[in-house]
C-alpha positions in Angstrom: 0.0 0.0 0.0 2.8 2.5 0.8 4.3 1.7 -2.6 1.0 2.6 -4.3 0.7 5.9 -2.4 4.2 6.8 -3.4 3.5 5.8 -7.1 0.4 7.9 -7.3 2.0 10.9 -5.6 5.3 10.8 -7.5 6.0 8.8 -10.7 2.4 8.5 -11.9 1.7 12.1 -11.3 4.8 13.1 -13.2 3.8 10.7 -16.1 0.3 12.2 -16.3 1.7 15.7 -16.5 4.2 14.8 -19.3 1.5 12.8 -21.1 -0.8 15.9 -21.1 2.0 18.1 -22.5 2.8 15.5 -25.2 -0.9 15.2 -26.2 -1.1 19.0 -26.6 2.1 19.0 -28.7 0.6 16.2 -30.9 -2.7 18.1 -31.2 -0.7 21.2 -32.3 1.0 19.1 -35.0 4.5 19.2 -33.5 4.8 15.5 -32.6 3.5 12.3 -34.1 2.4 9.9 -31.3 0.4 6.7 -31.5 0.5 6.2 -27.7 1.1 9.3 -25.7 1.2 7.4 -22.4 4.0 5.1 -23.6 5.8 8.1 -25.1 5.7 9.9 -21.7 7.1 6.8 -20.0 9.9 6.6 -22.6 10.7 10.2 -22.2 11.0 9.9 -18.4 13.3 6.8 -18.9 15.5 8.7 -21.3 15.9 11.7 -18.9 16.6 9.5 -15.9 19.3 7.5 -17.7 21.9 5.7 -15.6 22.5 8.9 -13.6 19.5 8.3 -11.4 20.2 4.6 -10.9 23.8 5.3 -9.9 22.5 7.8 -7.4 19.9 5.5 -6.0 22.5 2.8 -5.5 25.0 5.3 -4.1 27.6 4.3 -6.7 28.7 7.8 -7.4 28.7 11.3 -5.9 26.1 13.8 -7.0 26.3 14.4 -10.8 27.6 17.8 -11.9 25.2 20.3 -13.5 27.1 19.7 -16.8 26.5 15.9 -16.6 22.8 16.5 -16.0 22.7 18.9 -18.9 24.3 16.4 -21.2 21.8 13.7 -20.2 18.8 16.0 -20.6 20.0 17.4 -24.0 20.6 13.8 -25.2 17.2 12.6 -24.0 15.3 15.5 -25.6 17.2 15.2 -28.8 16.5 11.5 -29.0 12.9 11.9 -28.2 12.4 14.7 -30.8 14.1 12.7 -33.5 11.8 9.7 -32.7 8.5 11.6 -32.5 8.8 14.8 -34.5 6.2 15.2 -37.2 7.7 14.5 -40.6 6.7 16.5 -43.6 4.1 14.7 -45.8 
């Protein structure tokens, strides 16, 4: 039960917000999405990368701002390349 409370208050809430943003971007014609929920989950996974897991496992010290920036830029670039609307 505690896990479910955590899930709904954190990761699920985050996913719902990102999914809403992606739905609006798709409706505006900026993205091509067949499954906005899955796309939101994929985006979150890209952004978290190994940096988050290494932190959770205490395998490294806190990442630098530059390391976080590199991960986020890579995630956003990968996501956009995968889902950007292609000219007809």
